[in-house]
C-alpha positions in Angstrom: 122.0 118.2 105.6 122.0 116.3 102.5 120.1 113.8 100.6 121.9 110.9 98.4 120.4 109.5 95.3 121.2 106.2 96.3 122.2 104.7 99.6 124.1 101.1 99.5 124.2 98.6 102.4 126.4 95.9 100.9 125.9 93.6 104.3 121.9 94.6 104.7 120.9 92.5 107.9 117.6 94.5 109.4 118.7 97.4 107.1 118.5 99.8 109.9 120.3 102.9 108.8 119.1 102.3 105.4 115.2 102.6 106.6 115.8 105.6 108.4 117.3 107.1 105.6 113.7 106.4 104.4 112.4 107.8 107.2 111.0 104.8 109.1 112.5 102.8 111.9 114.0 99.2 112.0 111.0 97.0 112.0 112.6 94.7 114.7 115.7 94.7 116.8 118.7 92.4 115.4 121.6 91.5 117.0 124.5 93.3 115.2 121.8 95.9 113.8 122.6 99.3 113.5 119.4 100.7 114.5 121.2 102.1 118.0 123.5 104.0 116.0 121.5 105.1 112.9 121.2 108.9 113.7 124.7 109.2 115.1 125.6 107.7 111.5 123.8 109.3 109.5 125.0 112.8 111.4 128.7 111.7 110.6 127.5 111.4 107.0 125.5 114.7 106.9 122.7 112.8 105.4 119.1 113.0 105.7 117.1 111.2 103.0 117.6 108.9 100.2 115.9 108.2 96.7 116.2 105.0 97.2 118.4 102.0 98.5 120.1 99.2 97.5 121.4 96.4 99.5 122.6 92.2 99.3 122.5 89.5 102.0 122.0 86.0 102.4 119.6 85.6 105.7 116.2 85.8 105.7 116.3 89.3 105.3 116.9 89.4 101.7 113.6 88.0 101.4 112.3 90.2 103.5 113.4 92.9 101.7 112.5 91.6 98.5 109.0 91.2 99.8 108.3 94.5 100.8 109.6 96.2 97.2 105.8 94.8 96.2 103.0 97.4 96.5 100.4 95.9 99.8 103.0 93.6 101.1 103.6 95.5 104.0 100.2 96.4 104.6 99.1 93.1 104.2 101.7 91.7 107.0 101.2 94.1 109.3 97.4 93.2 109.8 99.0 89.1 109.7 101.1 90.0 112.9 97.6 91.7 114.4 96.2 88.3 113.9 98.9 86.4 115.6 99.1 89.2 118.4 95.4 88.3 118.8 95.6 84.8 118.8 98.1 84.9 121.8 95.9 87.0 123.6 92.6 85.0 123.0 94.5 82.3 125.1 95.7 84.7 128.4 98.3 87.0 126.9 100.6 85.3 128.9 104.1 84.3 128.1 102.9 80.8 127.1 100.3 82.0 124.9 102.7 84.3 123.0 105.6 81.0 123.5 102.8 78.6 121.9 102.6 81.3 118.6 106.2 81.8 118.5 106.7 77.6 118.2 104.0 77.3 115.6 105.6 80.1 113.5 108.8 78.5 114.2 107.7 75.3 112.6 106.3 77.3 109.7 109.5 78.5 109.5 111.2 75.7 109.4 109.4 73.9 106.8 109.2 76.7 104.5 111.9 79.1 105.2 111.0 83.2 104.5 109.1 83.4 101.4 109.0 86.4 99.5 105.3 87.3 100.2 103.2 89.0 103.1 102.9 85.8 105.5 106.9 84.9 105.1 107.9 89.0 106.3 105.0 88.7 109.1 106.3 85.4 110.2 110.2 86.6 110.3 109.5 89.5 111.6 107.4 88.1 115.1 110.1 85.0 115.0 113.0 87.6 115.3 111.1 89.4 118.0 110.9 86.5 120.4 114.0 84.7 119.7 116.8 84.7 122.1 119.1 87.9 121.6 116.9 88.9 118.9 119.1 86.7 116.4 116.4 85.1 114.6 114.9 81.6 115.3 117.9 79.4 114.9 118.8 80.7 118.3 115.9 79.4 119.9 113.0 81.7 121.8 113.8 84.0 124.4 114.8 82.6 127.8 116.9 85.3 130.0 116.6 89.0 130.4 113.8 91.7 130.0 112.7 89.8 126.9 112.2 86.7 128.7 109.7 83.8 128.0 110.5 82.4 131.2 110.2 85.4 133.6 107.0 85.3 135.1 105.6 88.8 134.0 107.3 89.6 130.9 105.5 89.1 127.7 107.1 89.2 124.5 104.5 90.9 122.3 104.8 91.3 118.6 102.3 94.4 118.9 104.5 97.2 117.6 105.9 95.9 114.8 102.8 96.3 112.4 102.8 99.9 113.3 106.6 100.0 111.9 105.2 97.8 108.6 102.2 100.6 108.4 104.6 103.2 108.4 107.0 102.1 105.3 106.8 103.7 102.2 104.6 101.4 99.9 106.0 99.8 97.7 109.7 100.2 99.8 112.4 101.4 97.2 114.7 99.1 97.9 116.6 96.4 95.4 118.5 93.5 96.5 121.6 91.5 95.5 122.0 88.0 96.4 126.0 89.2 97.3 127.9 92.2 97.9 130.1 92.1 95.0 127.2 91.9 92.4 126.0 95.2 93.4 127.0 97.7 90.5 129.0 100.6 91.2 127.8 103.9 91.3 129.2 107.2 91.8 127.1 109.5 93.1 126.5 106.5 95.9 127.2 107.1 99.5 128.0 103.0 100.7 127.8 101.9 104.8 130.1 98.7 104.9 128.9 96.7 108.1 131.0 93.1 107.8 132.0 91.1 110.1 134.4 92.9 112.9 138.0 92.2 112.7 139.1 88.5 113.8 135.5 87.4 113.9 133.7 85.2 111.8 133.6 85.2 107.6 130.0 86.5 106.6 128.1 83.9 104.5 127.6 85.0 101.0 126.6 83.2 98.1 128.4 79.9 97.7 131.5 81.1 99.9 132.7 83.0 102.5 132.8 86.8 102.3 136.1 87.4 104.4 136.9 90.8 105.9 139.6 91.1 103.4 136.7 90.7 100.2 134.9 93.4 102.6 137.7 95.8 102.0 137.8 94.7 98.5 134.5 96.1 98.5 136.0 99.4 99.8 138.3 99.8 97.1 135.7 98.9 94.7 133.2 101.3 95.6 136.0 104.4 96.2 137.3 103.7 92.7 133.7 104.3 91.5 134.0 107.6 92.8 131.5 106.9 96.0 131.7 108.0 99.5 132.2 104.6 101.7 132.0 104.5 105.5 132.9 101.1 107.4 131.7 100.1 110.6 134.4 98.3 113.1 135.5 97.9 116.5 138.8 99.6 114.7 139.9 102.5 112.7 140.7 101.2 109.3 144.1 103.2 107.9 143.1 106.0 105.3 139.9 107.2 106.4 138.5 109.5 109.0 137.6 107.6 112.0 134.6 108.4 114.6 134.1 106.6 117.5 130.6 105.9 118.1 130.8 104.4 120.9 129.0 106.2 123.5 126.4 108.0 120.9 123.8 105.0 121.0 120.2 106.2 122.6 120.0 105.2 126.2 123.6 106.0 126.8 124.9 103.5 124.9 122.4 100.5 125.9 121.5 97.8 123.0 118.8 96.4 121.7 118.0 94.3 125.2 118.4 97.1 127.3 122.1 96.3 128.1 125.1 98.6 128.1 127.3 98.0 125.2 130.7 96.8 125.8 131.5 96.7 122.1 133.6 99.5 120.8 132.0 101.2 117.6 134.2 103.1 115.0 132.6 104.7 111.5 135.9 105.4 109.5 134.7 107.3 106.2 136.4 107.7 103.2 135.9 110.3 100.7 136.3 109.7 97.1 139.7 108.6 95.4 140.9 111.8 93.5 140.8 111.2 89.8 
């Protein structure tokens, strides 16, 4: 296994693979995140470890990574989530108790968004944890499945998140840009492009739409700079070496909600272009 000086995720989201390279776990499940495939991706790339992580995102996750790049924020956010957990438990440790806390946090988020401080980090992670399909607070609270507010014995607790926050490097060695195309290239980087899959929605980036064609343009830009690039897709990308990862998710290919994944996952790896 080797170490990279710089790991780059231009479509970062929950940054699951980058965190794994920094010796940590994904802070919370995220719809479309790569936490289930992180080890398989790093095995294909023969990687274990990174000096720093560069990323871009336009969702609330970008604010989370900016905040965690500051000393002490991860520990403070962990303490806040512990306090939210205690608040829920104080009224019965029931689904209704956690739903009350979650709804209050969502109202705060609607007013303020995700701020680049410990409160913003704690609120966003707790809201994602208790959201439908773990797709964020805009999707509403979880309503069905094993993590459901409506199941009589199901309680969507926040408890594992503080442990993961406290296990992060402090501060997190992450740099964040507003758009994938703004990240400066470097030849010693290893880049993972995880854009929308073929025939799906465009990627909201900056003031416009980042299409799949734009993502393939990023592939060409980084290859021209001398970087190694891997692309996550449902199909192989012409010109690279394709690795089908579909069956390599832990627990027999199940997703974060415990259901077997029906989505094909292909990692196509591109070596640097010859000079």
